[in-house]
Each structure stands twice: as C-alpha cells, then as structure tokens.
C-alpha positions in Angstrom: 41.2 132.2 55.2 39.0 131.7 58.3 40.0 129.3 61.1 37.4 128.4 63.7 38.5 126.4 66.8 36.1 124.9 69.4 37.4 123.1 72.5 35.2 120.7 74.4 36.7 120.2 77.9 36.7 116.8 79.5 38.0 115.2 82.8 41.0 113.4 81.4 41.4 115.1 78.0 39.8 117.8 75.9 38.6 117.5 72.3 39.4 120.3 69.8 37.5 120.7 66.6 39.3 123.0 64.1 37.7 124.2 60.9 39.6 125.9 58.1 37.4 127.6 55.5 39.0 129.5 52.6 36.8 131.3 50.0 37.5 133.5 47.0 36.3 137.1 46.5 33.0 135.9 45.0 32.3 133.5 47.9 33.3 130.3 46.1 34.8 127.6 48.2 38.6 127.2 47.6 39.5 125.0 50.6 37.7 123.4 53.5 39.0 121.0 56.1 37.7 119.9 59.6 40.2 118.4 62.0 39.4 116.6 65.3 42.1 116.5 67.9 42.5 114.8 71.3 44.3 117.3 73.6 46.3 116.3 76.7 45.6 118.9 79.4 49.0 118.7 81.0 51.2 119.0 77.9 48.8 120.5 75.4 49.9 117.8 72.9 47.4 117.3 70.1 46.7 113.9 68.6 44.8 113.9 65.3 41.8 111.6 65.5 39.8 112.5 62.4 40.0 114.7 59.3 37.3 115.6 56.8 37.1 117.7 53.7 33.3 117.6 53.5 31.9 121.2 54.1 30.0 121.3 57.3 31.7 118.3 58.9 33.0 120.3 61.8 29.4 121.1 63.0 28.6 117.4 62.9 31.7 116.5 64.9 31.0 119.2 67.4 27.4 118.1 67.9 28.3 114.5 68.2 30.7 115.2 71.0 28.4 117.5 72.9 25.7 114.9 72.8 27.6 111.7 73.1 30.6 112.6 75.2 33.3 110.0 75.7 31.3 107.3 73.9 31.5 109.3 70.6 35.3 109.6 71.0 35.7 105.8 71.6 33.6 105.1 68.5 35.9 107.4 66.4 39.1 105.8 67.9 37.9 102.3 67.0 36.9 103.4 63.4 40.3 104.9 62.7 42.4 102.1 64.3 
C-alpha cells in the first residue's frame, strides 16, 4: 500500500492532500482514496473537507489548490456544507 501526502502551506491554515493507492502483484487496483484535510497550524488538528475514490483525484485537488488558493477551499466548503 502506497500513501502519498502533500501539504500546501497557508497563512491561517494548511491544506493536506493524502492519497492511498493499493495494488495487487500484477498491478491491478485494489483500493484508491484521496482525502483533503484542513490542518490547523497550532494544534495540527485535521478536518476532513473532501474524499474521493476516483483514481487520480488527488492530482486534481492538488492542482486546484495550487492555482486557486483560498478561493478553491471556500468553494469546497460551500459544496460540502
């Protein structure tokens, strides 16, 4: 099982994108999940914002935050509320 974590720092909070990818011996996909967290810099508490089981979703989340910044996070918060 492979876990890839990317942290995008911000002024008031950080965004963490965590990708879990599990494959069998032949390379077939067994399990995939991409998780997006809001991380408080003082307490390191993580708040789950979005979860996706679509392969490659972590790259899309990462790209959206690197290009859109805080506006991308606000769009996601409104969509999940």
